[in-house]
C-alpha positions as a printed Julia matrix, in Angstrom:
277×3 Matrix{Float64}:
 221.57  -53.73  -50.81
 222.59  -56.52  -52.8
 220.16  -56.13  -55.89
 217.23  -58.55  -56.55
 217.79  -61.05  -59.14
 215.11  -64.35  -57.92
 212.24  -63.41  -59.94
 211.9   -65.07  -63.07
 208.91  -64.77  -65.8
 207.65  -68.03  -64.94
 207.29  -67.28  -61.47
 205.13  -64.4   -61.66
 202.09  -66.23  -62.91
 202.95  -70.12  -63.2
 203.42  -72.16  -61.1
 204.23  -76.4   -61.23
 201.63  -78.64  -60.37
 202.3   -80.73  -57.21
 203.03  -84.53  -57.76
 199.51  -86.47  -57.64
 198.91  -89.03  -55.2
 201.72  -87.59  -52.67
 200.94  -88.13  -49.61
 200.79  -84.63  -47.91
 202.82  -84.35  -44.37
 200.78  -81.27  -43.73
 198.96  -80.93  -40.21
 195.33  -81.07  -40.11
 194.16  -77.75  -37.56
 190.65  -77.68  -36.24
 189.6   -74.46  -35.13
 185.98  -74.93  -33.34
 183.61  -72.31  -31.98
 186.57  -70.11  -30.69
 185.87  -66.46  -29.42
 188.37  -64.26  -28.1
 188.6   -61.0   -26.15
 191.34  -58.68  -25.02
 191.42  -57.05  -21.2
 191.84  -53.07  -21.87
 193.27  -50.92  -19.62
 190.65  -48.44  -18.7
 188.53  -51.58  -17.37
 186.08  -54.39  -19.79
 187.38  -56.24  -22.51
 187.28  -55.76  -26.49
 186.14  -58.76  -28.45
 188.16  -59.96  -31.24
 186.73  -63.44  -32.53
 183.37  -64.09  -32.12
 182.65  -68.21  -32.61
 185.24  -68.58  -35.35
 185.58  -72.23  -36.44
 187.55  -73.46  -39.8
 189.83  -76.36  -40.86
 193.25  -76.59  -43.03
 193.42  -79.65  -44.42
 196.81  -81.88  -44.45
 199.02  -80.33  -46.99
 196.31  -77.31  -47.58
 197.0   -73.67  -48.63
 194.48  -71.65  -46.44
 194.2   -67.69  -46.57
 192.38  -65.37  -44.42
 190.84  -62.11  -46.12
 189.3   -59.62  -44.13
 189.26  -56.11  -42.89
 192.15  -54.39  -41.03
 192.21  -55.16  -37.16
 189.34  -57.73  -37.52
 191.23  -60.49  -35.64
 192.91  -62.92  -38.68
 196.68  -61.99  -36.79
 194.82  -62.66  -33.04
 193.85  -66.27  -34.87
 197.18  -66.96  -36.35
 198.78  -66.28  -32.2
 196.12  -68.9   -31.21
 197.43  -71.39  -33.67
 200.72  -71.37  -33.18
 199.75  -71.48  -29.41
 201.38  -68.0   -28.32
 197.8   -67.52  -26.33
 194.94  -69.53  -25.36
 191.5   -68.81  -27.05
 188.92  -67.02  -24.29
 186.1   -69.69  -25.38
 186.35  -72.83  -28.37
 189.38  -75.19  -28.86
 192.1   -75.37  -31.57
 193.78  -78.93  -32.18
 196.2   -79.78  -34.29
 195.88  -84.02  -35.59
 193.17  -84.2   -32.6
 195.37  -82.64  -29.89
 194.55  -80.0   -28.69
 197.18  -76.7   -29.01
 198.05  -75.46  -25.79
 201.51  -74.0   -26.11
 204.03  -73.13  -29.28
 205.45  -76.21  -31.13
 208.67  -76.38  -33.45
 205.78  -78.16  -35.49
 203.91  -75.26  -36.14
 206.41  -71.98  -37.17
 205.01  -68.17  -37.6
 207.0   -66.07  -40.48
 206.21  -62.47  -40.13
 205.96  -59.25  -42.32
 209.12  -58.14  -40.64
 211.82  -60.99  -41.63
 213.4   -59.99  -37.8
 217.1   -61.03  -38.76
 219.57  -60.88  -36.04
 221.91  -57.91  -38.14
 225.22  -59.34  -36.32
 224.55  -63.27  -37.91
 225.6   -64.35  -40.64
 222.59  -65.77  -43.07
 223.41  -69.26  -42.05
 223.6   -68.2   -38.66
 220.28  -66.92  -38.8
 218.75  -69.73  -40.49
 220.2   -71.95  -37.79
 218.93  -70.24  -34.78
 216.25  -73.05  -34.03
 218.39  -75.61  -34.59
 220.67  -73.91  -32.16
 217.67  -72.98  -29.34
 216.71  -76.98  -29.78
 220.12  -78.13  -29.2
 219.79  -80.13  -32.44
 223.26  -82.29  -33.08
 225.79  -80.47  -35.18
 225.16  -83.68  -37.41
 222.06  -82.3   -38.4
 222.94  -78.74  -39.45
 222.95  -80.05  -43.19
 219.26  -79.03  -42.92
 220.22  -75.57  -42.83
 222.35  -75.62  -46.14
 219.58  -77.2   -47.73
 217.1   -75.04  -46.62
 219.47  -71.85  -48.07
 219.32  -74.19  -51.07
 215.56  -74.65  -51.17
 215.11  -70.26  -51.17
 218.38  -69.89  -53.46
 220.16  -68.34  -50.74
 223.37  -70.76  -50.81
 225.85  -68.5   -52.2
 224.78  -65.77  -49.61
 224.99  -67.95  -47.03
 227.98  -65.87  -45.19
 226.65  -62.52  -45.78
 224.93  -60.51  -42.91
 221.27  -58.84  -43.21
 222.35  -55.53  -44.42
 223.81  -56.94  -47.4
 220.33  -58.38  -48.77
 217.2   -57.16  -50.19
 214.2   -57.27  -49.14
 212.92  -59.78  -50.81
 216.35  -62.28  -49.93
 216.02  -61.16  -46.02
 212.17  -62.43  -46.01
 213.44  -65.78  -48.12
 216.07  -66.1   -44.98
 212.68  -66.06  -42.6
 211.34  -68.65  -44.76
 214.53  -70.83  -44.72
 214.47  -70.79  -40.99
 211.53  -71.36  -40.46
 211.7   -74.29  -43.04
 214.99  -75.84  -41.41
 212.61  -76.66  -38.6
 210.82  -78.73  -40.71
 207.26  -77.78  -39.62
 204.13  -79.51  -40.4
 202.34  -76.18  -40.27
 203.86  -72.66  -41.85
 201.82  -69.69  -40.33
 202.14  -66.51  -42.46
 201.25  -63.15  -41.14
 201.82  -60.72  -44.18
 205.16  -62.47  -45.19
 204.96  -60.3   -48.1
 203.66  -57.15  -47.3
 206.63  -54.83  -47.27
 207.75  -56.23  -50.0
 208.14  -53.84  -53.63
 204.98  -55.3   -56.36
 207.29  -56.69  -58.71
 209.65  -58.86  -55.89
 205.92  -59.41  -54.13
 204.9   -61.02  -57.21
 208.42  -63.26  -57.28
 207.84  -64.36  -54.04
 204.54  -65.06  -54.62
 205.65  -67.91  -56.91
 208.56  -68.99  -55.16
 206.42  -69.42  -51.77
 203.61  -71.95  -53.8
 206.95  -73.87  -55.1
 208.29  -74.5   -51.74
 204.92  -75.32  -49.84
 204.39  -78.09  -53.0
 208.01  -79.15  -52.69
 207.43  -79.53  -48.52
 204.02  -80.42  -48.28
 203.46  -78.78  -45.36
 199.83  -76.57  -44.58
 199.93  -73.33  -44.57
 197.79  -70.76  -42.91
 198.33  -67.47  -44.35
 196.69  -63.88  -43.43
 196.93  -61.14  -45.97
 195.03  -58.19  -47.3
 195.59  -58.54  -50.58
 192.8   -60.31  -52.78
 194.83  -61.77  -55.94
 197.42  -62.89  -53.36
 194.99  -65.24  -51.3
 193.24  -66.21  -54.86
 196.87  -67.0   -56.4
 198.14  -69.33  -53.6
 195.69  -70.93  -51.61
 192.88  -74.05  -52.16
 190.94  -72.09  -50.27
 189.79  -68.35  -48.97
 188.14  -67.66  -45.84
 186.5   -63.87  -45.82
 186.2   -62.73  -42.48
 183.52  -59.85  -41.15
 185.16  -56.53  -39.34
 186.29  -56.9   -35.82
 184.86  -59.07  -33.69
 185.54  -61.54  -37.14
 183.23  -63.81  -37.69
 183.47  -65.75  -40.73
 181.31  -64.65  -43.78
 182.02  -67.37  -46.31
 184.42  -69.78  -47.54
 185.94  -69.18  -51.17
 186.73  -72.78  -53.41
 189.73  -71.52  -55.11
 188.73  -74.33  -58.18
 191.53  -73.31  -60.33
 194.86  -75.59  -60.84
 197.97  -74.7   -60.97
 199.51  -73.02  -62.94
 197.01  -69.93  -61.96
 196.69  -67.09  -64.34
 195.45  -63.7   -62.87
 193.51  -63.29  -66.58
 191.64  -65.94  -66.03
 187.53  -65.32  -66.02
 187.48  -68.09  -63.35
 190.05  -65.72  -61.3
 188.71  -62.76  -62.23
 185.38  -63.68  -61.4
 186.54  -65.17  -57.75
 188.36  -62.11  -57.17
 185.07  -59.59  -57.72
 183.13  -62.05  -55.21
 185.95  -61.67  -52.63
 185.59  -58.11  -52.87
 181.59  -57.63  -52.88
 182.2   -60.14  -49.64
 184.38  -57.62  -48.21
 182.21  -54.68  -48.75
 183.99  -53.64  -51.9
 181.68  -54.35  -54.58
 182.13  -50.65  -56.29
 185.71  -51.26  -57.16
 185.98  -52.8   -60.67
 187.82  -55.45  -61.35
């Protein structure tokens, strides 16, 4: 296992402010009155989403918070086009989402790298599947450089730490130049220090590339540290309880009184008002 060398003190609580006036290339996602249910083997249906409506503006970072099993990851699958909602509609830039598309890339909790492929070949997988001309494979090297893995391009997944493997998964997503990055607990299996570092690096990637982000996390502080807006869901079937605009500029500090106040508000919405700040 290669030791993690990605962290530095600046990324733990501070991230640079994006350039003002830049036009973000991110997607506009609109979820309109979406309900969803699963058929059960013993008969009947299990409702998981209940008339959910939300929007992700171009270049916006939105985090979804809610109890485990409430339907957050199901909503991500619907936005990705992996399933169709039972009722309601989801659109990208005004067009209905009916199937997966390279403009929307999902990064899961498990980096799912192929162990027999090098890091570079894992990152290039999407381009190979889409039969992108070899002349465009410079994007692979650019993505590896962006996530700080250039010197590990010829390494294999078993030679990487957990944080490095997840950065390889992010590079595999970025090489497709997505308009929307869909993140399903991507940092959930990392140790606490690596997770803090990766939060800062994820923000840097978002600020550089300008794509939209839809993140599922169970970590209240992570949601508030990363997102422009936090959507809090009820227990299953998920309904929107509240939307919390995170009215803090970047760089953000977890000790900021407003950050602490937002954390307490999010915990109250989740029914955890007795948890100390």
